[in-house]
N, C-alpha and C positions, 0 to 999 in steps of 0.2 A: 481549833488546832488539830483537826482530825488527820488521819492518814487514810489511804484507800483501803477498802475492805480486802483487796487482793493481797495486802501486805501482812495479813493476819491468818495464821494457820488454824487456830481453834480458839474457843472462848477463854480457855485458861491462859493463853499467851498474853492476854491483856495484863495479867498480874505477874507473869514470869519475866516479861520483857519490858523495857522502857517504852513509854508512849510520849508522843510529842506534847500533849496537853500537860502531863505530869512533869516532864522535864521543864517545860516553860513555867509551870507553877513553882518548881524548885528555884529556878533562876530568879523568879519574882519574889522569893522569900516566903512562899506559901507553905502550907502544911499538908496538902493533899497529894503526897508523892511517896514513893517507896524507895528502898535502898537501891534498886537497879536504876531508878531515875536519877538519884543523887550521884551515883558513880559516873554516869554519862555526863551529867551536868557539871561535875567537877572537872572532868576531862575537857569539856568545852571551854570552861573558864580558864583552865590552865593554858589551853591553846590560844584563846582569844579573850583576854580579860575584859575587853570592851563589851562583851555579851552580858555582863552584869547589869548594864543599863538597858538591855533589849526590852524588858517588860515595860519599863517606864516610858520608853520611846514609843512603843506600840500603843500603849494605853492613851498617851497624850494625842497621838495622831488619830486614834479612834474617836476621841472626844471632838477634835477639830473637824474631822470628816463628817461626823454626825451633825454638828452645828452647821457645816456648809450645806448639807442636804436639807436641813430645816430652812435655811435661808433661800433655797431653791423652791420652797413650798412643798417639799416632800414630807409625808406623814406616815409612810409605810417603810419598814426596815426588815431586811432579811440578812441575818448574820450567819455566814457559812464557815464552819469550823470555829464555833464560838469559844471553845476552850473553857477552862475553869475560871471562876470569878477572880478578878484581879485583887490580891490582898492589899490592904492599906499599908504603906510603908510605916515602920515602927516610929520613925521620927516625926510623923504627922500628929501623933498624940490623939488620934480620933478614937471614939468608942466604936465606930463601925469596923467590921472585919474586912469588908470588901469595898472597893471604889464604885461609884455610880456606873450603871450599865447603860447600854445604848438606849433602851426604851426610856429609862429615867432621865438621861441626858436630853433626849429628844423632847420628852413631855415638858421638862422644865423650860426649854427654849421655845417651844411651839406656842403660837398665839391661840391654838385650839388643841390643848393637850388631850382632850377626850377623843380626838380623831387619830391619835398615834396608835399604830398597830405594829407589832413586832413578832417575828418568828426566829427562834434560835435553833441552829442545826449543828449537830456534831455526830460523829460515828462512835466515839469513845463511850462505853457504858458508864464509867465513873463521871464523866462530864454530864451525861444525860441525867444521872441520879441527882447531881447537884442542881442542874437546870430545872428539873421538875420540882425540886424542893424550894428553890430560892428565886426563880425567875418568873413565876406565874403570878402576875398582878391582875387578878380578876379576869375579865374577858379580853384584855388588851394584848396578852402575850400567849404565844404557843411555843412548844418545844417539839423538835422532830429528830429522831434518830435516823440519820440517812448519810449516804456517801455523796459528797458533792460531785463526784465524777459521773454519777447516774442522774443526769439532769432531767430525763423523762420522768423518773420516779419522783424526783424532788419537786417538780412543778405541778405534778398531778396529786400530790399528797394533800389530804384535807387541811393539814396544818399550814400549808402554803396556799393552795388554790381555794380553800374554803375560808381562810382567815384574812388573806390579803386580796385586794382587788387588782387582778392582773391586767386591768385596762387602765389603771392609774399609776403614775410614777412610783417606783420602789427604789430605795437606796440599799444596794447589796454591799456587804462588807466581807472581804476575804483577807483577814489580817493574820500574819505570822502562820500561815497555813500552807500555801502552795509550795514553799521550799521544803516541806516534808514529803512531797510527792515527786519522786525522781523521774517519772516517765513524762518527757516533754510533750509527746504526742497526745497523751491522755489529758494533760493539763490544758493544752491548746484546744482540744476538742471540747472539754468541759466549759471553758470560758466562752467559746463560740456558742455553745448550747445555751448557756446562761443568758448571754446578751440577746440571743434570738428570742428568748421567752419574755424579755422585758419590754414594756411599752416605751415609746418615746418620752423623754423627760426624766428617765431613770438614771441612776448613777451606779457605778461599780468602783469601789475603793479597794486597793490592795496594799499590803506591805510585804516585802520579800527580802530575805537575806542576800547579800551580794559581796563579791570580792573586788568590785570595780575600782574602789579607791585604795584598797590594801591587798594587792594580789597575794601576798605571803600567807594570808589567812586561809586560802584555799587548801594549801598543803597541810597547814596546821590542823584544820578541821578534819581533813581526810584521815589523818593519823588518829585523831580523837575518836572517830567513828569506826575504827578498825574493830572487827568482830561484833559490831552492834547490829541489831535487827532494824534500827532506824538509819535513814540516810538523810543528810542535809544537802539539798541540791541548790547550790549557789547559782543564780542566774544574773545575766548582764542586763543593763538598761535596754539594749536593743531587743533582747528576748522578751522583756516585759512590755515594751512597746508593741511587739508582735502579739502578745497575749491580749492586749487591750484594743486590738484591731476592731474598727467599727465605732469606736468611742472617741469623743473629743475631750482631751485632757483639760481639766479646769486649771487655771493659774495656781501655782507656778509650774505646772506640768509635773513630770517625774522628778522627784527631789529626795534627798535624804530625809527619812521619816521625822527626824528630830527638828528639821528646819522647815518642813512643809507648812506654810502659812503660820509659822510660829512667832513671827515678829521678834521682839526683844527676848522672848523665852526660848529661842532656838538653841538646841544642843549641838555639840560638836560631833555627835555620833555619825559615822558614815558607813556602818555595816548593814544598813537596811534602806532599800528604796521604798518610796511611797508615792501614790498618785490616786487621783479621783477622775474617772472617765464619765462623761455625760453622753447619753444616747440621744442623738439628734432625731428630728422628725424625718 
C-alpha cells in the first residue's frame, strides 16, 4: 500500500503525515498507526461507513487470488505495495496477531511448497521494518524497499531478479495500492512496464477503490481528504480494464472484490473492483 516517492518531501514526513499503509492498518483494526492516520481514517469512515469492511474484503480477495495462481501452477509471487500485516479480527479468538500472508497461503496450497518464492515490495519505511522482521521465512522470502512506479529498478533489483526466475510465471499482486497514486499516466506506464517484464503464464491481480456503484461516495471522500497529503483516486471499471491491457481476465473478470470467485461467501461490498489478468503467450 505504498504511494509514489514523488509524494513525499523528506524522511520526517512519513511520521508527520498520514500514509496509505498506516491508514489501511487503522481501518483494519491494527495498532501500527499514528494519530494523523486515525484522524484521516475516521474522516473516511464518517464519509463512507462501508470502508470499515475494506481490509477484510481485500484480504479475502488476496487469499483467493493467491489460490487461483497456485491452481495455474505458479510458484512465484511478487507483492507490490504489500502494506502492513493484516491483523486478526478480535472476534476470531486466534492467538495469532496477523492473518496468513501470500507466501504462507501459497505454500499451504502448493503441491510443492519448497518451490514457492515470494518478494514483498513497499516504499513505506514502517512497512519495510515490519516486513524484514516478520516476513522472512528462510530463503523463500525477500523484501524490497522500492517504488512500483520505477519498474526498471524494480525488476533489476537482486530481491526480484536474483530471487525470482523471470523466465517462469510470476503472480503479481497490486492490492489496495493503485488508488493511492493519483497520476493516471504514471500508473498506466507502470502497469505496462510490469506486464512487459513478466513471462507468459504470469498473472497480475489488482484491487482498486471505485465509485461506479455508489457515485455519491466520490464527493464524500473528496471532502474527507481536504487538506490531506494523501489522495484517494477512485477509478472506473473502464479505466481498470485499460490498466490491464495485454492481459486476459480470468473468470469472472472484473468484479466487486467481495464477490470475486467467492461463492456462498460473497460479500455485498461494492466499493472495490478486483480482477486477475493472465498474460498469454
